[in-house]
C-alpha positions as CSV (number, residue, x, y, z in Angstrom):
1,M,4.4,26.3,-9.9
2,I,5.6,25.6,-13.5
3,K,2.0,26.1,-14.8
4,K,1.7,29.4,-12.9
5,L,5.0,30.7,-14.3
6,T,4.0,29.7,-17.8
7,T,0.7,31.4,-17.5
8,I,2.3,34.6,-16.2
9,F,4.8,34.4,-19.1
10,F,2.0,34.1,-21.7
11,R,0.0,37.0,-20.1
12,L,3.0,39.3,-20.0
13,A,3.9,38.4,-23.6
14,A,0.4,39.0,-24.8
15,L,0.2,42.3,-23.0
16,S,3.5,43.5,-24.4
17,C,2.3,42.4,-27.9
18,W,-0.9,44.4,-27.5
19,V,0.9,47.5,-26.2
20,F,3.6,47.6,-28.9
21,S,1.9,46.1,-32.0
22,I,0.1,48.0,-34.7
23,S,-3.7,48.3,-34.9
24,S,-5.6,45.0,-35.3
25,C,-8.4,46.6,-37.4
26,A,-7.1,44.7,-40.5
27,V,-8.2,41.4,-38.9
28,R,-11.7,40.0,-38.5
29,K,-12.1,37.7,-35.5
30,T,-15.0,35.2,-35.1
31,A,-14.9,33.8,-31.6
32,S,-16.2,30.6,-30.0
33,V,-17.6,28.8,-32.9
34,T,-18.8,25.3,-31.9
35,Y,-17.3,22.6,-34.1
36,Q,-18.3,19.6,-32.0
37,A,-21.5,19.3,-30.0
38,A,-21.5,18.4,-26.3
39,T,-21.6,14.8,-25.3
40,S,-22.1,12.9,-22.1
41,Q,-18.4,12.8,-21.7
42,F,-17.2,16.2,-23.0
43,P,-18.6,19.7,-23.3
44,E,-18.9,21.3,-26.7
45,Q,-15.7,22.1,-28.4
46,Q,-15.1,25.5,-30.0
47,L,-12.6,27.4,-32.2
48,D,-11.8,31.0,-33.1
49,V,-11.2,32.2,-36.7
50,Y,-8.9,35.1,-37.5
51,A,-9.2,36.3,-41.1
52,P,-7.9,39.3,-43.0
53,R,-10.6,41.9,-43.2
54,K,-10.0,42.5,-46.9
55,V,-9.4,39.4,-49.0
56,K,-8.6,39.9,-52.7
57,S,-8.1,36.2,-53.4
58,P,-8.4,33.0,-51.3
59,C,-5.8,32.8,-48.6
60,P,-3.9,29.8,-47.2
61,V,-5.4,28.3,-44.0
62,M,-3.6,27.4,-40.8
63,I,-5.3,25.3,-38.1
64,F,-3.4,25.8,-34.9
65,I,-3.6,23.3,-32.0
66,H,-2.4,24.7,-28.6
67,G,0.0,22.9,-26.2
68,G,-0.2,22.4,-22.5
69,N,1.0,18.9,-21.7
70,W,-2.3,17.4,-23.0
71,N,-4.0,18.5,-19.7
72,S,-4.1,22.3,-19.9
73,G,-4.2,25.3,-22.2
74,S,-6.8,27.2,-24.1
75,K,-7.3,28.8,-27.5
76,K,-7.9,32.1,-25.6
77,Q,-4.1,32.3,-24.9
78,Y,-3.2,32.4,-28.6
79,W,-5.1,35.4,-30.0
80,P,-1.9,37.3,-30.8
81,M,-0.7,34.4,-32.9
82,G,-4.0,34.2,-34.8
83,R,-4.1,37.9,-35.3
84,N,-0.5,38.1,-36.6
85,F,-0.9,35.3,-39.1
86,A,-4.1,36.8,-40.3
87,R,-2.3,40.2,-40.9
88,K,0.1,38.3,-43.1
89,G,-2.6,36.9,-45.3
90,V,-3.3,33.5,-43.6
91,V,-6.8,32.6,-42.4
92,T,-6.0,31.2,-39.0
93,V,-8.2,28.8,-37.0
94,V,-7.2,28.3,-33.3
95,I,-9.0,25.4,-31.6
96,D,-9.8,24.0,-28.2
97,Y,-10.0,20.3,-27.6
98,P,-10.9,18.0,-24.6
99,L,-8.1,17.6,-22.1
100,S,-6.7,14.9,-19.9
101,P,-7.6,13.3,-17.6
102,A,-11.2,13.4,-18.9
103,A,-9.9,12.7,-22.4
104,N,-7.1,10.5,-23.7
105,Y,-4.9,11.3,-26.7
106,D,-7.3,9.6,-29.1
107,D,-10.2,11.7,-27.9
108,M,-8.1,14.8,-28.5
109,A,-7.0,13.7,-32.0
110,K,-10.6,12.9,-33.0
111,A,-11.8,16.3,-31.8
112,S,-8.9,18.0,-33.7
113,A,-9.8,16.1,-36.9
114,K,-13.4,17.2,-36.4
115,A,-12.2,20.8,-36.2
116,V,-10.4,20.3,-39.5
117,Q,-13.6,18.9,-41.0
118,W,-15.5,22.1,-39.8
119,T,-12.8,24.2,-41.4
120,V,-13.0,22.4,-44.8
121,E,-16.7,22.9,-44.8
122,N,-16.8,26.5,-43.7
123,I,-13.5,28.4,-44.1
124,G,-14.4,29.6,-47.6
125,K,-16.8,32.0,-45.9
126,Y,-13.8,33.7,-44.3
127,G,-11.7,33.8,-47.5
128,G,-9.8,30.6,-46.9
129,D,-8.4,28.3,-49.6
130,T,-9.0,24.6,-48.6
131,S,-6.4,23.5,-51.2
132,R,-3.8,25.1,-49.0
133,L,-4.8,23.9,-45.5
134,F,-2.0,23.4,-43.0
135,L,-2.0,21.9,-39.5
136,S,0.2,23.5,-36.9
137,G,0.8,23.1,-33.2
138,H,3.2,23.7,-30.3
139,S,4.2,21.0,-27.8
140,A,1.2,18.7,-27.2
141,G,-0.5,20.5,-30.0
142,G,2.4,19.7,-32.4
143,H,1.9,16.0,-31.5
144,L,-1.8,16.2,-32.3
145,A,-1.2,18.0,-35.6
146,A,1.4,15.5,-36.7
147,L,-0.7,12.6,-35.6
148,I,-3.9,13.5,-37.5
149,G,-1.9,14.8,-40.4
150,M,0.1,11.5,-40.8
151,D,-2.4,8.8,-39.6
152,D,-5.2,8.6,-42.2
153,A,-7.5,6.8,-39.8
154,Y,-8.8,10.0,-38.2
155,F,-10.2,11.5,-41.4
156,K,-11.3,8.1,-42.7
157,A,-13.5,7.8,-39.6
158,L,-15.1,11.1,-40.7
159,D,-15.6,9.7,-44.2
160,M,-13.4,12.4,-45.7
161,K,-10.2,12.6,-47.6
162,D,-7.2,13.8,-45.6
163,P,-7.1,17.6,-46.5
164,T,-3.7,18.2,-45.0
165,T,-1.5,20.2,-47.4
166,G,1.4,20.4,-44.9
167,L,2.5,20.5,-41.3
168,V,4.1,23.3,-39.3
169,L,5.5,21.8,-36.1
170,I,6.8,24.1,-33.3
171,D,8.7,22.3,-30.6
172,A,6.4,19.3,-30.9
173,A,6.2,16.9,-28.0
174,G,5.4,13.2,-28.2
175,L,6.7,12.5,-31.7
176,D,8.0,9.2,-30.2
177,M,5.7,8.7,-27.2
178,Y,6.4,4.9,-27.4
179,G,10.1,5.3,-26.8
180,Y,9.6,7.9,-24.1
181,L,7.1,5.9,-22.1
182,L,9.0,2.6,-22.4
183,E,12.0,4.4,-20.9
184,K,10.2,6.2,-18.1
185,K,8.0,3.3,-16.7
186,Y,5.5,5.6,-15.1
187,D,2.9,4.3,-12.7
188,A,-0.9,4.5,-13.3
189,D,-1.3,7.9,-11.6
190,N,1.0,9.7,-13.9
191,T,-0.5,12.2,-16.2
192,Y,1.0,10.7,-19.3
193,I,-0.4,7.2,-18.5
194,K,-3.8,8.8,-18.0
195,T,-3.4,10.5,-21.4
196,F,-1.8,7.6,-23.4
197,T,-3.0,4.6,-21.3
198,N,-0.7,1.9,-19.9
199,D,-0.8,-0.2,-23.1
200,P,2.5,0.0,-25.2
201,K,0.5,-0.8,-28.3
202,E,-1.4,2.5,-27.8
203,W,1.9,4.3,-27.2
204,K,3.1,3.2,-30.6
205,K,-0.3,4.0,-32.2
206,A,-0.1,7.5,-30.6
207,S,3.4,8.2,-32.0
208,P,3.7,10.2,-35.2
209,M,7.1,8.6,-35.8
210,Y,5.4,5.3,-36.8
211,Y,3.5,6.9,-39.6
212,I,6.6,8.2,-41.4
213,G,6.4,7.1,-45.1
214,K,6.2,8.1,-48.7
215,N,2.7,9.7,-48.5
216,M,3.5,12.1,-45.7
217,P,2.5,15.8,-46.1
218,P,5.4,18.3,-46.5
219,M,6.7,19.5,-43.1
220,L,8.2,22.6,-41.7
221,I,9.7,21.7,-38.3
222,Y,11.2,23.9,-35.6
223,R,12.8,22.8,-32.3
224,G,14.3,24.9,-29.5
225,E,18.0,24.3,-28.8
226,K,17.3,24.5,-25.0
227,T,13.9,22.8,-25.0
228,Y,13.0,19.8,-22.7
229,D,15.3,16.7,-23.1
230,S,12.2,14.6,-23.9
231,I,11.4,16.8,-26.9
232,I,15.1,16.8,-28.1
233,K,15.3,13.0,-27.9
234,G,11.9,12.5,-29.5
235,T,12.5,14.9,-32.3
236,N,15.9,13.4,-33.0
237,A,14.4,10.0,-33.3
238,F,11.7,11.3,-35.5
239,M,14.1,13.1,-37.8
240,G,16.3,10.1,-38.0
241,D,13.5,8.1,-39.7
242,Y,12.2,11.2,-41.5
243,R,15.5,11.8,-43.3
244,K,15.2,8.3,-44.9
245,F,12.4,9.7,-47.0
246,V,13.3,13.5,-47.0
247,P,17.1,13.8,-47.0
248,N,17.1,17.6,-46.8
249,P,14.2,18.4,-44.5
250,R,12.8,21.8,-43.7
251,Y,14.1,21.6,-40.1
252,Q,15.6,24.2,-37.8
253,V,17.0,24.1,-34.3
254,L,16.6,27.6,-33.0
255,E,19.7,28.6,-31.0
256,G,19.1,29.6,-27.3
257,K,15.3,28.9,-27.5
258,K,13.6,27.2,-24.6
259,H,10.2,25.5,-24.9
260,V,7.7,28.3,-24.0
261,P,9.6,31.0,-25.9
262,M,9.4,28.8,-29.0
263,I,5.7,29.7,-29.3
264,V,5.6,33.1,-27.6
265,Q,8.0,34.4,-30.3
266,F,5.0,34.3,-32.7
267,F,3.0,36.6,-30.4
268,F,5.2,39.4,-31.9
269,P,4.4,40.5,-35.4
270,W,8.0,41.2,-36.3
271,N,9.3,37.7,-35.6
272,R,11.6,36.6,-38.5
273,H,10.1,33.2,-38.9
274,F,6.8,34.5,-40.2
275,P,8.1,34.9,-43.8
276,E,9.4,31.3,-43.8
277,I,6.1,29.9,-42.7
278,V,3.9,32.1,-44.9
279,G,6.2,31.3,-47.9
280,F,5.9,27.6,-47.2
281,M,2.1,27.9,-47.0
282,E,1.7,30.1,-50.0
283,G,3.7,27.6,-52.0
284,G,1.4,24.8,-51.0
285,G,4.2,23.2,-49.0
286,R,6.2,22.7,-52.2
287,E,9.9,23.4,-52.8
288,Q,9.4,27.1,-53.5
289,G,8.2,27.5,-49.9
290,R,11.5,26.1,-48.6
291,M,13.1,28.1,-45.8
292,E,16.7,29.1,-45.7
293,E,18.6,26.2,-44.2
294,R,20.9,28.4,-42.3
295,R,20.1,31.8,-40.8
296,K,21.5,34.1,-38.2
297,G,20.4,32.9,-34.8
298,G,19.4,29.4,-36.1
299,R,21.0,26.4,-37.7
300,E,19.8,23.3,-39.6
301,G,19.0,20.5,-37.2
302,K,21.6,17.7,-37.0
C-alpha cells in the first residue's frame, strides 16, 4: 500500500509539474544510455542525461541516484528533476542501478560508481565540466551517493581517481546502517538483511558514517523534519561525527517536510532550494557556495 501511494504521489506531482511549468525546449534529453553491460546476474544498466540546449561554457554536473528502499524505483520517475536542474545550467545524469533482492548494497554501489565513470568519460559531449562533478541522491540513493563519494574503494576498483567534487544528500537513508541493523535484529527474510547481508562487518562497511574524515568531499545535506525516525536517528549520528571535522556544516532540517515531499519539491522549478544547490555546485563545493544557515521555512540542523 505504501509503495502504491508513493507511486501515485510521484505521478500526480510529475503531472502537475508538466501542466504548470514552462516549456522544456531549453533542455536536451538523451535517454536510456547503457553505462554497464548485462551480466549473468543483472540486466544492462542505463542512465538519462539532461543538458541545457545552449551551453556557452562548461556546466557543473550532477549525478542523481534515486531512492526506493534499495528494492524499487526508477530513473523514469525523476525526469522533472533532471529537466529543472538542466534549465538552471546543471548537466544532470539520472541513473538506474540493480535492485534488491537480486542485488545487495555493494552491487548497487559498484554500478553507481560505474555510472560515474561513464559520466567522467562522456559528459564533455553534453557540455559538462568534470572538475565540478557532484553526486546526489534521495533516501537509498543518498546512501549510495555518500558511500561511493566517501569510500575510495569503489573508484580504486575501476582504476580511477575519485572524481567527486561534492555531495548533495536529500533525506539520505542508511548513513548509519550498522547502528540501525544492530538495534532492529531483523530475521533473514527482511528486505534490509537481503540488501545488507546478516554480517555486522558488512553493515559497518556499508555505512557512510564510518568513512568520515579529513579527506571527505564538501557536503550539502538536507533532512526533513517529519521524515522517518530511522533517517532522523541515522542522520543525527552521522552529523555528530561529521561536526568533529566540519564544525559549521551546510546542513538544513526542512520544517514540516516528510520523506517523499523532500524529493518531490524538486519536481517544481520554483523551489527555493535550487539556488542553494546550484550555488554550491557552481562554486565547486567551496565556501562561496555556502547556503544561508537559516531561512524562512527551514532551520540549521541541531
